[in-house]
C-alpha positions as CSV (number, residue, x, y, z in Angstrom):
1,M,0.0,0.0,0.0
2,E,1.3,3.4,-1.0
3,V,1.5,5.8,2.0
4,W,2.4,9.5,1.8
5,P,3.4,11.8,4.6
6,G,0.2,13.8,4.5
7,K,-0.6,16.8,6.7
8,P,-1.2,17.4,10.4
9,F,-4.3,19.5,9.9
10,P,-7.2,19.2,9.8
11,L,-7.6,16.4,12.4
12,G,-9.6,13.4,11.5
13,P,-10.1,11.9,8.0
14,T,-10.1,14.3,5.0
15,W,-11.0,12.9,1.6
16,D,-10.0,15.1,-1.3
17,G,-11.4,13.0,-4.2
18,N,-8.1,11.1,-4.8
19,G,-7.3,9.8,-1.3
20,T,-7.7,10.5,2.4
21,N,-5.5,12.3,4.9
22,F,-5.6,10.9,8.4
23,S,-4.5,12.9,11.4
24,L,-4.7,12.0,15.1
25,F,-3.5,14.0,18.1
26,S,-1.5,12.4,20.9
27,E,1.1,14.2,22.9
28,N,2.5,11.1,24.7
29,A,2.1,8.3,22.2
30,E,5.3,6.5,21.1
31,R,3.8,4.9,18.0
32,V,0.5,5.2,16.1
33,E,-1.0,2.6,13.7
34,L,-3.9,3.4,11.4
35,C,-6.0,0.2,11.1
36,L,-8.0,-0.2,7.9
37,F,-10.8,-2.8,7.7
38,D,-12.2,-4.4,4.5
39,A,-15.8,-5.8,4.1
40,E,-14.7,-9.1,5.7
41,D,-13.2,-7.3,8.7
42,N,-9.7,-8.1,7.7
43,E,-7.3,-5.6,9.4
44,T,-4.4,-3.8,7.6
45,R,-2.2,-1.8,9.9
46,V,-0.4,1.3,8.6
47,E,2.3,3.0,10.6
48,Q,1.7,6.7,11.0
49,S,5.4,7.8,11.4
50,E,4.9,11.5,10.6
51,R,4.3,13.8,13.6
52,E,3.9,17.5,13.8
53,A,2.4,19.6,16.6
54,F,1.7,16.2,18.3
55,N,-0.5,15.2,15.4
56,W,0.3,11.8,13.8
57,H,-0.6,11.9,10.2
58,C,-0.4,10.2,6.8
59,Y,-2.1,10.3,3.4
60,I,-3.2,7.2,1.5
61,P,-4.1,7.5,-2.2
62,G,-7.2,5.5,-3.3
63,I,-8.8,5.5,0.1
64,G,-12.2,7.2,0.1
65,P,-15.8,7.3,1.4
66,G,-16.9,4.1,3.0
67,Q,-13.5,3.0,4.2
68,R,-13.7,1.7,7.8
69,Y,-10.8,2.4,10.2
70,G,-9.6,2.8,13.8
71,Y,-6.4,3.3,15.6
72,R,-3.9,1.4,17.8
73,V,-1.8,3.7,19.9
74,Y,1.4,2.6,21.7
75,G,2.9,4.2,24.8
76,A,3.4,3.8,28.5
77,Y,0.8,2.0,30.6
78,D,1.1,4.0,33.7
79,P,-2.3,4.9,35.2
80,V,-0.7,6.7,38.1
81,S,0.6,9.2,35.6
82,G,-2.6,9.3,33.7
83,H,-1.3,7.1,30.8
84,R,-3.3,4.0,29.7
85,F,-1.9,3.2,26.3
86,N,-2.9,-0.3,25.2
87,P,-2.4,-1.3,21.6
88,H,-4.6,-4.4,22.2
89,K,-7.5,-2.0,22.2
90,L,-8.8,-0.5,19.0
91,L,-9.5,3.2,19.4
92,I,-12.2,5.3,17.8
93,D,-11.0,8.5,16.1
94,P,-12.3,11.4,18.2
95,Y,-12.6,13.4,15.0
96,A,-14.3,10.7,13.0
97,K,-17.2,11.9,10.8
98,A,-19.2,8.7,11.1
99,I,-19.3,5.6,13.3
100,E,-20.8,2.4,12.0
101,G,-22.6,1.1,15.1
102,P,-22.6,0.5,18.9
103,I,-20.1,-1.4,21.0
104,D,-20.7,-5.1,21.2
105,W,-20.3,-5.7,24.9
106,D,-20.5,-9.5,24.4
107,A,-17.5,-9.6,22.1
108,G,-14.7,-8.8,24.5
109,N,-13.4,-6.5,27.2
110,V,-13.1,-3.0,25.8
111,L,-11.4,-1.6,28.9
112,P,-7.7,-1.1,28.8
113,Y,-7.4,-2.9,32.2
114,V,-8.6,-6.2,33.6
115,P,-12.1,-5.5,35.1
116,S,-11.6,-7.4,38.4
117,G,-13.7,-5.0,40.6
118,A,-10.7,-4.4,42.8
119,D,-9.7,-0.8,43.7
120,D,-6.5,-1.2,41.8
121,A,-8.0,-2.9,38.8
122,D,-6.8,-0.3,36.3
123,L,-3.2,-0.8,37.3
124,H,-3.2,-4.2,35.5
125,M,-3.2,-3.8,31.7
126,D,-5.5,-6.2,29.8
127,G,-4.0,-8.1,26.9
128,Q,-7.3,-9.2,25.2
129,D,-7.8,-7.7,21.7
130,D,-11.2,-6.0,21.5
131,V,-11.3,-5.5,17.7
132,R,-14.6,-7.4,17.3
133,A,-16.3,-5.4,20.0
134,I,-15.4,-1.9,18.9
135,P,-17.4,-0.1,16.1
136,K,-15.3,1.2,13.2
137,C,-14.9,4.8,12.1
138,V,-16.0,5.5,8.5
139,V,-14.5,7.9,6.0
140,V,-17.3,10.1,4.4
141,D,-17.8,12.5,1.5
142,P,-18.5,15.8,3.2
143,G,-20.1,17.3,0.1
144,F,-23.8,18.0,0.2
145,D,-26.1,19.4,-2.5
146,W,-28.1,22.2,-0.8
147,E,-29.9,22.8,-4.2
148,N,-31.6,26.2,-4.0
149,D,-31.7,26.4,-0.2
150,R,-30.3,29.7,1.3
151,P,-29.6,30.8,4.9
152,P,-32.5,33.1,6.2
153,Q,-30.0,35.8,7.0
154,H,-32.0,37.3,9.9
155,P,-30.3,40.3,11.5
156,W,-28.7,39.4,14.8
157,N,-31.1,41.6,16.8
158,E,-34.1,39.7,15.4
159,I,-32.7,36.2,16.0
160,S,-34.4,33.9,18.6
161,I,-32.4,30.7,19.2
162,Y,-34.2,27.6,20.5
163,E,-32.2,24.9,22.0
164,V,-33.9,21.5,21.6
165,H,-33.3,17.8,22.1
166,V,-34.3,16.0,18.9
167,K,-35.8,12.9,20.6
168,G,-37.4,14.6,23.6
169,F,-39.1,17.3,21.4
170,T,-40.4,15.0,18.8
171,K,-41.5,12.2,21.2
172,R,-43.7,14.6,23.1
173,H,-45.2,16.5,20.2
174,P,-48.7,15.0,19.7
175,D,-49.0,16.0,16.1
176,V,-45.7,14.5,14.9
177,R,-46.3,11.2,13.1
178,E,-45.6,8.3,15.4
179,D,-43.2,6.6,13.0
180,I,-40.9,9.6,12.8
181,R,-40.9,10.6,16.5
182,G,-37.5,10.7,18.0
183,T,-35.8,11.4,14.6
184,Y,-34.5,14.3,12.6
185,A,-37.4,13.8,10.2
186,G,-39.7,14.4,13.1
187,L,-37.9,17.6,13.9
188,A,-38.2,18.8,10.2
189,S,-41.9,17.8,10.0
190,E,-44.6,20.4,9.4
191,P,-46.1,20.2,13.0
192,S,-42.6,20.8,14.5
193,L,-41.8,23.7,12.2
194,E,-45.3,25.3,12.7
195,Y,-44.8,25.1,16.5
196,L,-41.4,26.6,16.4
197,Q,-42.5,29.4,14.1
198,A,-45.5,30.1,16.3
199,L,-43.1,30.7,19.1
200,G,-41.1,33.2,17.0
201,V,-38.1,31.0,16.8
202,T,-35.7,31.9,13.9
203,A,-32.9,29.4,14.6
204,V,-32.7,26.0,16.2
205,E,-29.6,24.8,18.2
206,L,-29.6,21.1,18.7
207,L,-28.4,19.7,22.0
208,P,-25.1,17.8,21.5
209,V,-25.3,15.6,18.5
210,H,-22.6,12.9,18.6
211,T,-21.9,9.2,18.9
212,F,-22.5,8.0,22.5
213,V,-22.1,4.7,24.3
214,S,-24.9,3.0,26.2
215,D,-23.5,1.3,29.3
216,A,-23.1,-2.4,29.3
217,F,-25.7,-3.0,32.0
218,L,-28.2,-1.0,29.9
219,A,-27.4,-3.0,26.7
220,Q,-27.9,-6.3,28.7
221,R,-31.4,-5.1,29.5
222,G,-32.2,-4.1,25.9
223,L,-32.1,-0.4,26.9
224,R,-30.0,2.6,25.7
225,N,-29.1,6.0,27.0
226,Y,-31.6,8.8,26.3
């Protein structure tokens, strides 16, 4: 596989139409491996030997949208000093643009230490590989066709910002269709828009929208975090 030095910025995966630049921040890492996965989950590890401003980076021609990946980061396992590097554990890119699914809690221990329940459990590094348990990051095409849509361009003194939780707002609105409650489609539905406009809202700010993990004990009960 051809690997070029790439650039330290921006962080995360950046597809340019010909290949993808990968950049990961770690001030204390000693080695960083970019792990690429094919459709059969075969793993190919690529050494990211370039480092600038603590960003480990590389560029791989031919890699594009749909490519699944993660990281293995090497360094000291010294919890007392705040370091828990463990290359047996596949890491999710904090700047990933998409994640393929949830953690499979039944597929292995995802913690960097042996979960013994003892007070000093995290002092003992776990050697079990968790690659089957961890969801993979996905390279995406950031382009979007807005067609003829345009920003409203309201003057700042006329803007009213409404912070809203997508699920909570749409689940509780009686006029939103039941099959789209709890979804972005529900937030963009006519009953939702009419309600917001009736309040005089000109801009909506969504409560944090990001990948999250439902705790193992919730997953065992068939539940997930709200």
